[in-house]
C-alpha positions as CSV (number, residue, x, y, z in Angstrom):
1,M,87.2,80.8,91.1
2,D,85.6,84.3,89.8
3,L,88.0,85.1,86.7
4,Q,87.3,88.7,87.2
5,Y,90.0,88.1,90.3
6,F,92.5,87.5,88.3
7,K,92.3,90.5,86.0
8,S,91.9,92.9,89.4
9,H,95.8,92.6,90.4
10,K,96.7,95.2,88.0
11,M,95.0,97.9,90.5
12,C,96.8,96.6,93.1
13,W,100.4,95.6,92.0
14,G,102.8,94.6,94.3
15,T,100.4,93.8,97.0
16,L,100.9,91.1,99.4
17,G,97.2,90.4,99.9
18,T,95.0,87.9,98.5
19,V,92.2,89.6,98.1
20,R,91.7,92.8,96.0
21,P,89.5,95.2,94.9
22,Y,87.1,93.3,92.1
23,S,87.7,95.1,88.8
24,N,84.4,94.8,87.5
25,F,82.1,96.2,90.7
26,H,78.8,97.1,90.0
27,P,77.5,97.5,93.8
28,K,74.1,97.9,92.6
29,R,73.7,94.4,90.5
30,D,75.6,92.8,93.6
31,V,73.0,94.2,95.9
32,I,70.2,92.3,93.4
33,K,71.9,89.2,93.9
34,I,72.3,89.7,97.1
35,H,68.5,90.1,97.9
36,E,67.7,87.1,96.4
37,A,70.4,85.1,97.5
38,L,68.9,85.9,101.1
39,E,65.5,85.3,100.0
40,K,66.3,81.8,98.5
41,K,68.9,81.2,101.9
42,D,71.3,80.6,99.0
43,A,75.1,80.3,101.1
44,T,76.8,79.8,98.3
45,T,75.9,82.9,95.9
46,L,76.6,84.8,99.2
47,V,79.9,83.6,99.6
48,R,80.8,83.6,95.9
49,I,80.0,87.2,96.0
50,L,81.5,88.7,99.2
51,T,84.9,86.7,99.3
52,N,85.7,88.4,95.7
53,R,85.0,91.9,97.0
54,S,87.9,94.0,98.9
55,N,86.3,95.2,102.1
56,A,85.9,98.5,101.3
57,Q,83.3,97.1,98.3
58,R,81.8,95.2,100.7
59,Q,81.3,98.0,102.5
60,D,79.7,99.5,99.4
61,I,77.4,96.9,99.3
62,A,76.3,96.7,102.7
63,N,75.1,101.0,102.7
64,I,73.6,100.5,99.0
65,F,71.5,97.5,100.5
66,K,70.5,99.4,103.4
67,E,69.5,102.7,101.1
68,T,67.3,100.1,99.0
69,T,66.0,97.3,101.1
70,Q,65.9,99.4,104.5
71,R,67.7,96.3,106.3
72,D,70.8,95.6,107.8
73,L,72.8,93.1,105.1
74,K,74.9,91.5,108.3
75,A,71.0,90.6,110.3
76,G,69.9,89.3,106.9
77,M,72.8,87.1,106.8
78,K,72.4,85.6,110.1
79,K,68.9,84.0,109.2
80,V,70.5,82.4,106.4
81,L,74.0,81.2,107.4
82,S,75.1,79.0,110.7
83,A,78.1,78.2,112.9
84,D,81.5,78.9,111.5
85,L,80.4,80.1,108.2
86,E,78.1,82.3,109.2
87,A,80.9,83.6,111.3
88,L,83.9,83.9,109.1
89,M,81.1,85.9,106.8
90,L,79.9,88.3,109.4
91,E,83.9,89.1,110.2
92,L,84.6,90.0,106.4
93,M,82.0,92.5,106.7
94,M,83.6,94.1,109.6
95,P,85.9,97.1,108.8
96,P,89.2,96.2,109.2
97,L,89.0,98.2,113.0
98,Q,86.3,97.0,114.0
99,H,87.2,93.2,113.1
100,E,90.5,93.8,115.3
101,A,88.4,95.2,118.1
102,H,85.8,92.6,117.7
103,R,89.0,89.6,117.8
104,L,90.2,91.7,120.8
105,Q,87.2,91.2,122.2
106,Q,86.0,87.7,122.0
107,A,89.8,86.7,123.3
108,M,88.7,88.7,126.9
109,A,84.8,87.7,126.6
110,G,83.5,84.6,128.3
111,F,85.7,82.3,131.3
112,G,89.3,82.3,130.5
113,T,91.5,84.7,128.1
114,D,92.4,83.9,125.1
115,E,96.4,85.0,125.5
116,E,97.7,83.9,121.8
117,T,94.9,86.0,120.1
118,L,95.4,89.0,122.2
119,L,99.2,88.7,122.0
120,E,98.8,87.5,118.1
121,I,97.1,91.2,117.5
122,L,99.4,93.5,119.9
123,C,102.5,92.3,118.6
124,T,101.8,92.0,114.9
125,R,99.9,95.6,114.7
126,S,102.0,99.0,114.9
127,S,101.6,102.0,117.7
128,K,99.9,103.6,114.7
129,E,97.7,100.9,114.3
130,L,96.6,100.1,117.8
131,R,95.8,104.0,118.7
132,N,93.0,103.7,116.0
133,I,92.0,99.9,117.0
134,N,92.0,101.3,121.0
135,S,89.7,104.3,119.2
136,T,87.8,101.6,117.7
137,Y,87.1,99.8,120.5
138,K,86.0,101.8,122.6
139,E,83.3,103.2,120.1
140,M,82.0,99.7,119.9
141,Y,82.0,98.4,123.6
142,E,81.5,101.3,125.3
143,K,85.0,100.6,127.1
144,D,88.8,101.4,127.3
145,L,90.6,98.1,126.1
146,E,93.6,99.1,128.6
147,K,90.7,98.7,131.5
148,E,89.8,95.9,130.0
149,A,93.4,93.9,129.7
150,K,94.0,95.0,132.9
151,G,90.9,93.1,133.8
152,E,91.9,89.9,132.5
153,T,95.2,89.4,133.0
154,S,97.3,89.9,135.8
155,G,101.3,90.1,137.3
156,D,103.9,91.0,134.3
157,F,101.8,89.8,131.6
158,A,99.1,92.2,132.3
159,R,102.1,94.6,132.3
160,L,103.5,93.8,128.8
161,I,99.6,93.6,127.3
162,V,99.4,97.3,128.5
163,A,102.9,98.4,127.3
164,L,101.9,96.6,123.9
165,I,98.9,98.3,123.6
166,N,100.3,101.9,124.5
167,K,103.9,100.9,122.2
168,E,105.6,103.8,120.8
169,D,108.8,103.9,118.8
170,V,111.1,105.9,120.8
171,A,114.8,106.3,119.6
172,G,117.6,103.8,121.4
173,V,120.6,103.0,121.0
174,V,121.5,99.3,119.6
175,E,124.6,98.7,121.7
176,R,123.2,100.3,124.8
177,D,119.7,98.1,124.8
178,V,121.5,94.9,124.0
179,E,123.8,95.6,127.1
180,C,121.1,96.3,129.4
181,L,118.7,93.2,128.1
182,A,122.0,91.0,128.6
183,A,122.5,92.3,132.1
184,S,118.7,91.5,132.8
185,L,119.4,87.4,132.3
186,N,122.8,87.1,134.3
187,G,121.7,87.9,137.9
188,K,120.4,84.4,140.0
189,K,116.2,86.0,138.7
190,A,115.7,87.5,135.4
191,D,114.6,91.2,135.1
192,V,111.7,91.2,132.7
193,D,111.1,95.0,132.9
194,P,113.9,95.8,130.5
195,W,112.3,93.8,128.3
196,I,108.6,94.9,128.7
197,N,110.4,98.7,128.5
198,I,112.2,98.0,125.4
199,L,110.6,95.5,123.7
200,T,107.2,97.9,123.4
201,S,109.3,100.9,122.8
202,R,111.2,100.6,119.4
203,D,110.8,100.3,115.8
204,S,111.1,96.8,113.6
205,N,114.8,97.7,112.2
206,H,115.8,98.4,115.9
207,F,114.4,95.6,117.8
208,N,116.3,92.8,115.1
209,K,119.7,94.4,115.3
210,V,119.6,94.2,119.4
211,L,118.4,90.4,118.8
212,M,121.0,89.7,116.8
213,G,123.1,91.6,119.4
214,L,121.7,89.1,122.1
215,E,122.3,86.2,120.0
216,L,126.0,86.9,119.1
217,E,126.3,87.4,122.6
218,F,124.8,84.5,124.0
219,G,125.9,82.2,121.2
220,Q,122.6,81.3,120.9
221,M,118.9,82.4,119.6
222,V,116.7,84.8,122.1
223,T,113.6,82.0,122.0
224,P,115.7,79.4,124.4
225,I,117.1,81.7,126.2
226,L,113.9,83.2,127.3
227,E,112.2,80.0,127.7
228,K,115.1,78.7,130.4
229,R,114.6,82.1,131.9
230,F,111.3,83.4,132.6
231,S,108.4,81.1,133.2
232,G,103.9,81.0,132.7
233,E,102.5,83.9,130.8
234,I,105.5,86.3,130.9
235,R,107.4,83.5,129.5
236,L,104.7,83.0,126.6
237,G,104.5,86.8,125.7
238,L,108.1,87.6,125.6
239,G,108.4,84.3,122.9
240,V,105.3,85.5,120.9
241,L,106.9,89.0,120.8
242,V,110.4,88.1,119.5
243,E,108.6,85.7,117.1
244,C,106.9,88.6,115.9
245,I,110.2,90.8,115.4
246,Q,111.8,88.5,114.1
247,N,109.2,86.9,111.6
248,P,105.8,87.8,111.9
249,A,104.4,85.7,108.8
250,M,106.1,82.6,110.1
251,Y,104.3,83.1,114.0
252,L,101.0,83.5,111.8
253,A,101.7,80.4,109.7
254,K,102.5,78.9,113.1
255,R,99.0,79.9,114.6
256,L,97.6,78.8,111.3
257,T,98.6,75.1,111.9
258,T,96.1,74.3,114.7
259,M,93.4,74.5,112.1
260,K,91.1,76.0,114.7
261,A,88.2,77.7,112.6
262,Q,88.3,80.7,114.9
263,I,91.9,81.2,114.8
264,V,92.6,80.0,111.1
265,Q,89.6,82.9,109.6
266,G,90.4,85.3,112.7
267,I,93.9,85.7,110.2
268,M,93.5,85.0,107.1
269,V,90.1,87.8,107.0
270,S,92.7,90.0,109.1
271,H,95.3,89.7,106.7
272,S,93.8,89.1,103.2
273,E,94.8,92.3,101.9
274,E,98.1,92.9,103.3
275,D,100.6,90.1,103.8
276,L,98.7,86.5,103.6
277,L,100.4,85.6,100.4
278,C,103.7,86.1,103.0
279,I,101.7,84.1,105.6
280,R,101.2,81.1,102.9
281,V,104.7,81.2,101.9
282,A,105.9,80.6,105.9
283,F,103.1,78.0,106.3
284,L,104.3,76.4,103.5
285,K,107.6,76.3,104.7
286,L,106.7,75.2,108.2
287,T,104.9,72.3,107.0
288,G,105.6,71.3,103.4
289,T,102.4,71.6,102.7
290,S,100.2,74.3,101.0
291,L,97.6,76.4,103.3
292,Y,95.2,76.0,100.1
293,S,95.7,71.8,100.2
294,T,95.6,72.2,104.4
295,L,92.2,73.6,104.4
296,Q,91.0,71.1,102.2
297,K,91.5,68.8,104.6
298,Y,89.8,70.4,107.6
299,F,86.8,72.2,106.1
300,K,83.9,71.3,104.4
301,R,81.5,72.8,102.1
302,D,80.2,76.7,101.9
303,H,82.6,77.5,104.4
304,L,85.6,75.7,102.9
305,E,84.6,77.4,99.9
306,A,85.2,81.0,101.4
307,L,88.4,80.1,103.4
308,L,89.9,79.1,99.9
309,A,88.6,82.1,98.1
310,I,90.3,84.0,101.0
311,C,93.1,82.4,100.9
312,R,93.2,82.3,96.8
313,S,95.5,79.5,95.5
314,E,98.0,76.5,95.6
315,D,101.5,77.6,96.2
């Protein structure tokens, strides 16, 4: 691990991310070392440098590399790296909004749709962030995110996904929302409309008060209520949304327990400069084992070293 990392905390005191700006940053020096590593097909050096730089610093490196060599850094990395390590390092090189847009596109690409990844991103991002991701998606793929999502989903689940893409914070009255949601569950068939409308149009503080009110009303947690009254994809969607309202770090930690490479690196890259420390704490609470130790059981060689560098340390 690079000792300069530990000095860099002074630059970002209070951050809940694990990856922080490198305090002794000299992008031209990094470019020289990276160019040499590409020539030698030295993946270890690429991992050591790029995992110890913030995303903004990586963008500086990529731009200077282009100016200096007239070559694209990501294209060069593709020739040297392969498999999961290649995917991880290319994700690290994406600006944050592009990375989220990329993950959404991948979740809808090919045969079948990765509903959980769609939900993970849409349920853990604010309305402002989603507007920016939406715009970035259109720039990158020349397609409309809402239309793409409609084409890949159906029924009530499609309505929920579209509502999440377009979610906004609208003022509401807690007691009225509690009454409305409670009433939607009292009929022979539960009415999903109030759940979609309310849970995609309030801020997180309001949501938590509403969910607490429902739990007092029914005398049990909201999640098992949803599991009893809804089925299929909409049950999954509402369940994830409620989990992300109540404890997003715990939901993301639960996702990490799959130890599937695409899920693990998607979450770790997305949250590395935001709140990965919180997710690490939740993972330890959930599993009794640190994320750092668990990664070592499932991944190997340079891919493991890259993941450990992003994770940073034991808990």
